[in-house]
C-alpha positions in Angstrom: -8.4 -8.3 -58.3 -7.8 -8.7 -54.1 -5.2 -6.4 -53.2 -3.8 -8.9 -50.3 -1.0 -6.1 -48.8 -3.8 -3.5 -48.7 -4.1 -3.0 -45.1 0.1 -4.1 -44.3 0.6 -0.5 -47.1 -2.3 1.4 -45.5 -0.8 0.5 -41.8 2.5 1.5 -43.1 1.0 4.7 -44.7 -0.8 6.1 -42.0 2.6 5.4 -40.4 4.5 7.5 -42.3 2.3 10.5 -43.0 3.0 10.6 -38.5 7.0 10.3 -38.9 7.3 11.5 -42.6 10.3 14.4 -42.8 10.9 14.8 -39.1 13.4 13.6 -36.9 11.8 10.9 -34.3 12.9 13.1 -31.5 10.7 16.2 -32.4 8.1 13.7 -32.1 5.1 15.0 -29.2 4.6 12.1 -27.2 0.9 11.9 -28.7 2.2 11.2 -32.4 5.4 9.0 -30.9 2.3 6.1 -28.7 0.6 6.4 -32.8 3.7 5.6 -34.2 4.2 3.3 -32.2 0.9 1.2 -32.5 1.2 2.0 -35.9 4.3 0.4 -36.0 3.1 -3.0 -34.1 -0.2 -3.5 -36.3 1.9 -2.9 -39.8 4.1 -5.7 -37.7 1.0 -7.7 -36.9 -0.4 -7.4 -40.9 3.8 -8.5 -42.0 3.6 -11.2 -40.3 -0.2 -12.7 -41.1 1.3 -12.1 -45.5 4.5 -14.6 -44.3 2.9 -16.5 -42.9 1.1 -17.7 -45.9 3.5 -17.1 -48.2 5.3 -19.2 -45.7 2.6 -22.4 -46.4 2.5 -21.7 -49.9 6.2 -22.3 -50.3 5.7 -25.5 -47.7 3.0 -26.3 -49.8 5.6 -25.7 -53.1 8.5 -28.4 -51.7 6.0 -30.7 -50.1 8.7 -33.5 -50.3 6.9 -35.7 -52.6 7.8 -33.6 -55.4 11.3 -34.5 -54.6 14.3 -32.8 -56.2 10.9 -30.5 -58.2 9.9 -28.8 -54.4 10.2 -25.0 -55.1 13.2 -25.1 -51.9 15.5 -27.7 -53.4 15.0 -26.6 -57.1 16.3 -22.6 -55.1 19.2 -25.1 -53.2 17.7 -25.6 -50.3 17.5 -28.4 -48.3 14.2 -27.7 -46.9 11.3 -25.2 -47.0 12.0 -23.9 -43.5 16.3 -23.4 -44.6 14.9 -21.3 -47.9 12.5 -19.1 -45.7 15.2 -19.1 -42.6 17.9 -18.3 -44.8 15.9 -15.5 -46.8 14.6 -13.4 -43.4 17.9 -13.8 -41.6 16.0 -16.2 -39.1 16.1 -19.5 -37.3 14.9 -22.2 -38.6 12.6 -22.6 -35.3 10.8 -19.2 -36.5 11.0 -20.9 -40.3 9.2 -23.9 -38.9 6.6 -21.2 -37.0 5.7 -19.0 -40.1 5.0 -22.4 -42.0 2.9 -23.6 -39.3 0.4 -20.5 -39.3 0.1 -20.0 -42.5 -0.6 -23.9 -42.6 -3.1 -23.3 -40.0 -4.7 -20.2 -40.9 -5.2 -20.5 -44.7 -8.3 -21.7 -46.5 -8.5 -25.2 -47.4 -9.6 -27.6 -49.6 -11.5 -30.8 -49.8 -11.3 -33.4 -51.9 -14.3 -32.7 -54.0 -12.4 -29.3 -54.8 -14.2 -27.4 -52.7 -13.3 -24.5 -50.6 -13.2 -25.1 -46.8 -12.1 -22.4 -43.9 -9.2 -22.6 -42.3 -8.3 -25.1 -39.5 -8.3 -22.3 -37.3 -10.7 -20.0 -38.3 -10.8 -17.6 -35.1 -6.8 -17.4 -35.2 -6.8 -17.3 -39.3 -9.2 -13.6 -39.0 -7.4 -11.8 -35.9 -4.0 -12.5 -37.6 -5.2 -11.2 -41.1 -6.5 -8.2 -39.5 -3.8 -7.6 -37.7 -5.2 -8.5 -34.0 -2.2 -10.4 -33.7 1.3 -11.2 -34.6 2.7 -15.0 -35.6 3.9 -15.6 -32.6 1.1 -15.3 -30.4 -1.0 -17.3 -33.3 1.1 -20.2 -33.2 1.2 -20.2 -29.6 -2.2 -20.4 -29.0 -2.8 -23.0 -32.2 -0.1 -25.2 -30.5 -1.9 -25.6 -27.6 -5.2 -26.0 -29.2 -3.6 -29.0 -31.5 -1.8 -30.8 -28.8 -5.5 -31.4 -26.6 -8.6 -31.7 -29.6 -7.9 -35.3 -30.0 -8.4 -35.8 -25.7 -11.2 -32.5 -25.6 -13.2 -32.4 -28.7 -13.3 -30.2 -31.8 -16.2 -28.0 -30.1 -14.3 -27.3 -26.9 -11.2 -26.6 -29.0 -13.0 -24.0 -31.5 -14.9 -22.1 -28.1 -11.5 -21.5 -26.5 -10.3 -20.5 -30.1 -12.5 -17.8 -29.8 -11.9 -16.9 -26.4 -8.8 -17.4 -27.2 -9.2 -14.4 -29.8 -10.0 -12.5 -28.0 -8.2 -11.9 -25.2 -5.2 -11.7 -26.9 -4.7 -8.7 -28.0 -3.1 -6.0 -25.7 -1.2 -9.3 -24.0 2.6 -9.2 -24.0 4.1 -12.3 -24.3 4.6 -13.7 -20.6 0.4 -13.0 -19.9 -0.3 -14.7 -23.3 1.3 -17.9 -22.2 0.1 -17.8 -18.4 -3.5 -16.9 -20.1 -3.1 -20.2 -22.5 -1.3 -22.5 -19.3 -4.8 -22.1 -17.9 -7.0 -22.9 -21.0 -4.8 -26.0 -21.7 -6.0 -27.0 -17.8 -9.3 -26.0 -18.9 -9.8 -28.2 -22.1 -8.2 -31.2 -21.0 -8.0 -31.3 -16.4 -6.7 -35.0 -16.7 -3.7 -33.7 -19.1 -3.0 -31.3 -15.5 -2.4 -34.1 -13.4 -0.1 -36.8 -15.4 1.9 -33.3 -16.3 2.3 -32.8 -12.0 3.9 -36.6 -12.1 6.4 -35.3 -14.6 7.1 -31.7 -12.5 7.4 -33.4 -9.0 9.8 -35.9 -10.5 11.4 -33.3 -11.6 12.5 -31.4 -8.8 15.8 -30.8 -7.6 18.1 -28.6 -5.3 21.5 -28.5 -5.9 23.8 -27.4 -3.1 27.6 -27.1 -3.4 30.5 -24.6 -2.4 32.2 -23.6 -5.5 36.7 -22.7 -5.3 35.9 -19.2 -4.6 33.1 -20.5 -1.0 30.4 -19.0 -2.1 27.7 -21.5 -2.1 26.1 -22.0 -5.1 22.1 -23.4 -5.0 20.5 -24.3 -8.1 17.3 -26.0 -7.8 13.7 -26.6 -10.0 10.5 -26.8 -8.2 7.0 -28.4 -8.7 4.4 -25.7 -8.5 2.9 -27.7 -4.6 6.4 -27.3 -3.5 7.3 -24.0 -5.4 4.8 -22.4 -4.1 5.0 -21.1 -0.7 9.4 -21.0 -1.1 8.3 -18.2 -4.0 5.8 -16.7 -2.2 7.6 -16.4 0.9 10.3 -14.8 -0.6 8.5 -12.3 -2.8 6.8 -10.7 0.2 10.0 -10.7 2.5 11.8 -9.0 -0.7 8.8 -6.5 -0.8 9.0 -5.9 2.3 12.3 -4.8 1.7 12.1 -2.3 -1.2 9.3 -0.4 0.5 11.3 -0.2 3.6 14.1 1.6 1.3 11.0 3.4 -0.3 10.5 4.6 2.5 14.4 5.4 3.8 14.4 7.5 0.8 11.1 9.5 0.9 12.6 10.1 5.1 16.3 10.9 3.6 18.1 8.2 5.2 20.7 7.6 2.3 19.9 3.4 2.1 21.8 0.5 1.4 21.2 -0.1 -2.2 20.8 -4.3 -2.9 19.6 -5.4 -6.3 16.5 -7.8 -6.3 18.4 -10.7 -7.0 20.6 -9.9 -3.4 17.3 -9.1 -1.9 16.2 -12.8 -2.8 19.3 -14.7 -1.4 18.8 -12.3 1.8 15.2 -13.5 1.9 16.0 -17.2 1.8 18.7 -17.1 4.1 16.5 -14.7 6.3 14.3 -18.5 6.0 17.2 -20.8 7.0 18.1 -19.2 10.6 14.4 -18.6 10.8 13.6 -22.2 10.7 17.4 -23.1 12.8 15.9 -21.5 15.8 17.3 -17.6 14.9 15.9 -15.7 18.1 14.5 -13.2 15.8 11.6 -13.6 14.6 10.1 -10.7 12.8 10.3 -12.4 9.7 7.7 -9.6 7.3 5.5 -12.5 6.5 2.5 -11.5 8.0 -0.1 -11.8 5.8 1.0 -13.9 3.7 -0.7 -17.0 2.7 -0.9 -19.5 0.1 -4.3 -19.7 -1.7 -4.8 -22.4 -3.2 -8.4 -21.5 -5.1 -11.6 -24.5 -6.6 -14.8 -24.7 -8.1 -16.9 -26.5 -5.3 -18.3 -28.9 -7.7 -14.6 -29.9 -8.9 -13.6 -30.2 -5.2 -16.9 -32.5 -4.3 -17.1 -34.5 -8.0 -12.7 -34.5 -8.1 -12.8 -33.3 -11.7 -10.8 -30.0 -13.0 -8.4 -28.2 -11.8 -7.4 -26.0 -9.2 -5.1 -22.9 -9.3 -2.4 -21.3 -6.9 -1.6 -17.5 -6.6 1.5 -16.3 -8.4 1.8 -19.7 -10.1 0.7 -20.0 -13.9 0.5 -23.8 -13.7 -2.3 -25.4 -12.3 -2.2 -28.3 -10.1 -5.1 -31.1 -9.6 -7.9 -31.1 -7.6 -5.6 -34.0 -5.5 -2.6 -31.7 -5.0 -5.6 -29.0 -4.3 -6.2 -31.8 -1.4 -3.3 -32.2 0.1 -2.2 -28.3 0.2 -5.0 -27.2 1.9 -4.8 -29.7 4.4 -1.0 -28.8 5.1 -0.2 -26.0 7.4 -0.3 -21.9 6.3 -2.8 -22.4 3.3 -6.2 -21.0 2.4 -8.2 -22.9 0.2 -10.5 -20.8 -1.7 -13.6 -22.8 -2.3 -15.4 -20.8 -4.9 -19.3 -20.7 -4.7 -19.4 -21.4 -1.0 -20.5 -19.3 2.0 -17.8 -16.9 3.0 -18.1 -14.1 6.3 -18.8 -10.5 5.8 -16.8 -8.6 3.7 -17.7 -5.0 3.7 -16.9 -2.9 6.9 -17.6 0.6 5.5 -16.4 3.4 7.4 -15.4 1.1 10.9 -11.9 0.0 9.9 -8.9 1.6 7.4 -7.4 -1.2 6.2 -8.6 -4.1 4.3 -9.2 -7.5 6.3 -7.8 -10.6 5.7 -10.6 -11.6 4.0 -11.3 -8.7 2.0 -8.1 -9.1 0.9 -9.0 -13.0 -0.2 -11.8 -11.7 -2.2 -9.9 -8.8 -3.9 -7.4 -11.4 -5.0 -10.4 -13.6 -6.5 -11.7 -10.7 -8.6 -8.6 -9.0 -9.6 -6.0 -11.9 -9.7 -3.3 -10.0 -8.8 -2.2 -6.2 -9.8 -5.3 -5.7 -11.2 -3.5 -3.1 -14.1 -0.4 -5.3 -14.6 -1.0 -8.6 -13.5 1.5 -9.0 -11.4 1.5 -11.9 -9.0 -0.9 -11.0 -5.7 1.9 -11.3 -3.3 3.3 -7.9 -5.2 0.2 -5.7 -4.4 -1.4 -3.7 -0.8 -5.9 -3.5 -1.0 -5.9 0.3 -1.9 -8.9 2.3 -1.9 -10.4 4.0 -4.6 -12.0 6.8 -3.3 -9.7 7.9 -1.1 -10.1 7.2 3.0 -8.9 10.7 4.1 -9.6 12.3 0.9 -12.8 11.3 -0.2 -14.3 9.4 2.4 -14.2 6.1 1.0 -15.7 3.0 2.2 -13.2 -0.2 2.9 -15.2 -1.5 0.9 -15.0 -5.2 -1.6 -16.7 -2.3 -4.2 -14.4 0.7 -3.1 -11.1 -1.3 -3.1 -9.0 -2.2 -5.7 -5.0 -4.8 -5.4 -2.3 -2.6 -7.6 1.5 -3.3 -7.3 3.0 -0.2 -6.4 4.1 0.9 -9.2 1.2 0.6 -10.9 -0.4 2.2 -7.3 2.6 5.5 -8.2 1.4 5.8 -11.8 -2.3 5.8 -11.6 -2.7 8.6 -8.8 0.2 10.5 -10.4 -0.5 10.2 -13.9 -4.7 11.1 -13.2 -5.9 8.1 -13.7 -9.5 6.9 -12.5 -10.6 3.7 -12.1 -14.3 2.0 -12.1 -16.1 -1.1 -10.7 -18.6 -3.2 -12.3 -20.9 -5.0 -11.3 -20.8 -6.5 -8.0 -18.8 -9.4 -6.1 -15.9 -11.3 -7.3 -17.3 -11.4 -10.7 -16.9 -7.5 -11.1 -15.1 -6.0 -13.3 -11.6 -3.2 -13.3 -12.2 -0.5 -15.6 -8.8 2.2 -15.8 -9.7 5.4 -16.9 -6.9 6.7 -19.1 -6.8 10.4 -18.0 -8.2 13.1 -21.3 -3.9 14.1 -21.9 -3.5 10.1 -22.8 -7.0 8.8 -24.5 -9.0 11.9 -25.2 -11.9 9.8 -24.7 -11.1 8.2 -22.0 -11.7 5.1 -23.1 -12.1 2.1 -20.4 -9.6 -0.5 -20.0 -10.0 -3.8 -18.9 -7.8 -4.3 -16.2 -8.0 -7.6 -13.0 -8.7 -11.4 -14.0 -11.4 -10.1 -16.2 -8.1 -9.4 -18.7 -5.7 -11.5 -17.2 -7.1 -14.8 -16.6 -10.0 -16.9 -18.1 -13.2 -16.5 -16.5 -16.8 -17.1 -17.2 
């Protein structure tokens, strides 16, 4: 007889061993990290069990059963109301559990034979505790949305790829990945969605009773990308200046990031109106539109904009490339010499663009390119490290400091833009120093 809750019980037992009678404050850092991981495993396995139970409650409460349905017998109008009330969750959360359970449960054919789940890869990952119900629901929702246009074979292969990449990703990182996957499966849908987004763009400006000018806007990817990049770049320069001032002993005035963003917008407007102060910290800030050469020629597929999760159509990519301040990165075309060895210390703009193509942004945390700088893996001064692509990596300021301060190592596997970046934790974090994948290979869909 199968014990369906055995994996969940084993995960909870592992956590109990670590946190038996000891106060949480007394746990060593390593034990605390393992406890957190084991409780997360338990939560994902609990999600899988609850989803299966929710789907069965829904099956026994189907409308054709009328008042004999399980939910109505228990005094509820439908199964989601029953599940939400018992679990203390929202109706939306209950509906998500039912949806995941129905999509991942084994099926029965009309002839009475057993059939695999509608989404077998998601089902296997959910049952093994590699993903939770939220991730499963996000993947299933997207695949069901495009399956009629993309076909079962393509969505099945994409389901497998997404399930392989989902473990270890935060929900917002997975959401960006799913957005790219949808564009790859249904490129024709990208242009249709763009039309909707362009129609919804708006900017409202008014003055409230206290005299504050209130700005509230929504911009589609094409129009929002340069605005987002310009403000992020200026704020990044401000944060670096504040950090340098603090290290030099200067007591600089502290502003919040939203305040810095407001000030950056003001400076951009002043600059556009002909202000004599032309020293906006925007050097090297370029909107990059990335597109495959074949898609550019045929007009099919889609393109992406660095720092923007939503893909854009080929038509939009061509239109943006014709404007000022935009670089179109055509993959597969020839490029200039990119490796400068020891001739110069700082990475060139062309080299940074290649690093963006390889790393996608911060190779460690996935932050957008505008938040990063190119760093030498083998240091320029200490290790005589060359200013080469293979010795460079894009990191945000926070990850750069964490890697150097805590003793992490970085390894590059392969050559060029399809190389993989691996981070090796120090021995006190992981005695085996198991490499952890980073860069675009982790945060994006790559061949």
